[in-house]
N, C-alpha and C positions, 0 to 999 in steps of 0.2 A: 550373774546372768543378766539382770536388768541393766547394770552398768555397761555391759558389752553391747546390748541392743541400743542403748542411748548413744553410745559412741558411734555405732554404725549409722544410726539415724542422722546424727550431726554430720558425719562424713559425707553421707549421701546428699544432705541439704547443701553442704558447702560446695560439693562438686557440681550440683545442679546450678547453684547461683553463679559459680565461675563460668560454666558453659553458656549461660545466658548473658552475663555482663561483659565478658571479654570481647566478643564480637561487636557489641555496641560501643564499647570504649575505643576499639581499634578503628571502627568505621567513621566516627565523628571527625577526627582530625583529617582523615583522608578526603572526605567530602568537602571540608572547609578549604583545603589546599587546592582543590581542583579549580574553583572559580578564581581564586587569588592568582594562581599561576596562569590561568587562561587570559586574564586581563593583562598581566605583565607580558605574556608572550605576544599578544596582539600589538601592544605598544612597540615591543622590540622588533617585530616583523615589519613594522613601518619605518624603521630606521632610527628610532629614538633610543637613547640610553636609558636602561632600566636601573635606576638608582634608588636611593632612599625615598625621594619624593614620589616617584611612580609607585613604589611598593606601598607607601602610606595611603596614596589615593586608591589603589586597587583593593585595599583592605575594607573599603566601604562597599558592602555587598549590594548587588542589584536588588530591585524590588519586584516581587512576584505579584503581578496584576492578574487575578483569576481569569478575566475575559481576554485580555490582550497579551498575556505572557510576561516575560521578563522585560523590565525597563531599567534604564541606567539610574543609579543613585546620583542625585544632583551634587552631593558632596564629592563623589568620585570624579565626576566630570569637571567640576570647578577646580579641584586640586590638580588634575592632569593639565588643564589649560594653563594654570598658573605655572606649572612646571615646563611649559613650552610645547606641549603636545597640541596638534591641530584639533579643533573642536569635533570634526567628524570622526577622527581616529579615537579621540577621547570617549565620545559617546558609544561607539561600537565596543571599545575595550571594556567600558563600565557595564555594558549589558552582559558581558562574559564573566563578570565578577559575581557569580552565584554558585 
């Protein structure tokens, strides 16, 4: 009888843990991809080829400034400019990388 209760308790604990952890694990990659693709989309919308250099640059996330909002990561901007993207387009794209 005690073994049956212990089994039920462990099953319930496992189901509860799964119910809490699965949505968290699923949400993390989705939110990370949003900014990355937003940066690449902005560059592509302005006529530039989105290749490995642009993808690498856009992987540098924007910086959240509590008072001013999102600002471009300097690494992102520098890498996009080195890849041939105009500085204005690069700055706006990197702001979207969050």
